[in-house]
DRENGU-371006 format. One record per residue (C-alpha): residue number from 1; x, y, z; residue in three letters. Coordinates in steps of 0.1 Angstrom, whole numbers. Layout:
N
<k=NUM c1=X c2=Y c3=Z r=ALA>
...
This chain:
93
<k=1 c1=1218 c2=926 c3=1112 r=MET>
<k=2 c1=1238 c2=896 c3=1123 r=LYS>
<k=3 c1=1207 c2=879 c3=1136 r=ARG>
<k=4 c1=1189 c2=885 c3=1103 r=LEU>
<k=5 c1=1219 c2=870 c3=1084 r=THR>
<k=6 c1=1219 c2=839 c3=1106 r=TRP>
<k=7 c1=1181 c2=836 c3=1102 r=LEU>
<k=8 c1=1184 c2=839 c3=1064 r=PHE>
<k=9 c1=1213 c2=813 c3=1063 r=ALA>
<k=10 c1=1192 c2=789 c3=1085 r=LEU>
<k=11 c1=1162 c2=793 c3=1061 r=LEU>
<k=12 c1=1184 c2=785 c3=1032 r=LEU>
<k=13 c1=1199 c2=754 c3=1049 r=ALA>
<k=14 c1=1165 c2=740 c3=1061 r=LEU>
<k=15 c1=1154 c2=726 c3=1027 r=PRO>
<k=16 c1=1188 c2=710 c3=1022 r=LEU>
<k=17 c1=1186 c2=693 c3=1056 r=ALA>
<k=18 c1=1151 c2=680 c3=1048 r=ALA>
<k=19 c1=1161 c2=664 c3=1015 r=ALA>
<k=20 c1=1164 c2=629 c3=1031 r=GLN>
<k=21 c1=1127 c2=628 c3=1043 r=ASP>
<k=22 c1=1101 c2=608 c3=1024 r=GLU>
<k=23 c1=1078 c2=638 c3=1022 r=PHE>
<k=24 c1=1098 c2=670 c3=1024 r=PRO>
<k=25 c1=1078 c2=689 c3=1049 r=VAL>
<k=26 c1=1108 c2=708 c3=1062 r=ALA>
<k=27 c1=1118 c2=717 c3=1027 r=ALA>
<k=28 c1=1084 c2=731 c3=1020 r=ILE>
<k=29 c1=1084 c2=750 c3=1053 r=ALA>
<k=30 c1=1118 c2=765 c3=1044 r=GLY>
<k=31 c1=1106 c2=777 c3=1011 r=PHE>
<k=32 c1=1074 c2=791 c3=1026 r=VAL>
<k=33 c1=1095 c2=810 c3=1052 r=ALA>
<k=34 c1=1118 c2=823 c3=1026 r=LEU>
<k=35 c1=1088 c2=834 c3=1005 r=TRP>
<k=36 c1=1073 c2=851 c3=1036 r=PHE>
<k=37 c1=1106 c2=869 c3=1042 r=PHE>
<k=38 c1=1107 c2=883 c3=1007 r=PHE>
<k=39 c1=1071 c2=894 c3=1009 r=ILE>
<k=40 c1=1079 c2=913 c3=1040 r=LEU>
<k=41 c1=1109 c2=930 c3=1022 r=LEU>
<k=42 c1=1087 c2=939 c3=993 r=MET>
<k=43 c1=1061 c2=955 c3=1017 r=LEU>
<k=44 c1=1088 c2=974 c3=1036 r=ALA>
<k=45 c1=1101 c2=988 c3=1003 r=GLY>
<k=46 c1=1066 c2=997 c3=992 r=TRP>
<k=47 c1=1059 c2=1015 c3=1025 r=VAL>
<k=48 c1=1093 c2=1034 c3=1022 r=LEU>
<k=49 c1=1084 c2=1044 c3=986 r=TRP>
<k=50 c1=1050 c2=1058 c3=997 r=ILE>
<k=51 c1=1065 c2=1077 c3=1026 r=PHE>
<k=52 c1=1092 c2=1092 c3=1005 r=MET>
<k=53 c1=1067 c2=1102 c3=978 r=LEU>
<k=54 c1=1045 c2=1119 c3=1004 r=ILE>
<k=55 c1=1075 c2=1136 c3=1020 r=ASP>
<k=56 c1=1087 c2=1149 c3=986 r=CYS>
<k=57 c1=1052 c2=1162 c3=977 r=ALA>
<k=58 c1=1047 c2=1180 c3=1010 r=THR>
<k=59 c1=1083 c2=1193 c3=1015 r=ARG>
<k=60 c1=1085 c2=1231 c3=1017 r=LYS>
<k=61 c1=1122 c2=1236 c3=1014 r=ASP>
<k=62 c1=1125 c2=1221 c3=979 r=LEU>
<k=63 c1=1120 c2=1244 c3=949 r=LYS>
<k=64 c1=1092 c2=1235 c3=924 r=ASP>
<k=65 c1=1116 c2=1222 c3=898 r=ASN>
<k=66 c1=1135 c2=1201 c3=923 r=GLU>
<k=67 c1=1102 c2=1187 c3=936 r=LYS>
<k=68 c1=1090 c2=1178 c3=901 r=ILE>
<k=69 c1=1123 c2=1161 c3=893 r=VAL>
<k=70 c1=1122 c2=1141 c3=926 r=TRP>
<k=71 c1=1086 c2=1130 c3=921 r=VAL>
<k=72 c1=1095 c2=1118 c3=886 r=ILE>
<k=73 c1=1126 c2=1100 c3=899 r=VAL>
<k=74 c1=1105 c2=1084 c3=926 r=LEU>
<k=75 c1=1077 c2=1074 c3=902 r=ALA>
<k=76 c1=1101 c2=1058 c3=877 r=LEU>
<k=77 c1=1126 c2=1041 c3=900 r=THR>
<k=78 c1=1103 c2=1033 c3=929 r=GLN>
<k=79 c1=1122 c2=1017 c3=958 r=VAL>
<k=80 c1=1157 c2=1025 c3=945 r=ILE>
<k=81 c1=1146 c2=1061 c3=940 r=GLY>
<k=82 c1=1131 c2=1061 c3=975 r=ALA>
<k=83 c1=1164 c2=1050 c3=991 r=VAL>
<k=84 c1=1183 c2=1076 c3=970 r=ILE>
<k=85 c1=1159 c2=1103 c3=981 r=TYR>
<k=86 c1=1161 c2=1092 c3=1017 r=PHE>
<k=87 c1=1199 c2=1096 c3=1018 r=PHE>
<k=88 c1=1201 c2=1127 c3=995 r=ALA>
<k=89 c1=1173 c2=1148 c3=1008 r=VAL>
<k=90 c1=1154 c2=1134 c3=1038 r=LYS>
<k=91 c1=1184 c2=1125 c3=1060 r=ARG>
<k=92 c1=1199 c2=1160 c3=1056 r=LYS>
<k=93 c1=1170 c2=1177 c3=1073 r=SER>
């Protein structure tokens, strides 16, 4: 986690350091790297959401009402609901 924090701080500082150049290649590279990082975060959240939705739909130890409620929560809140489901249900088993 510490490495990721340092990498994120470096990516934010890179455009500022390149502000003195005539053509801000480093600034553009910094913003592209930051954009790529956020795209990876979005993809990871989407994959987590899909896995938690599949887990909820195929789980045998949940009652039918609980399963319906969790599927609705996952469908409406998406990634936040997937994180809540992971800690509330999946991690216990």
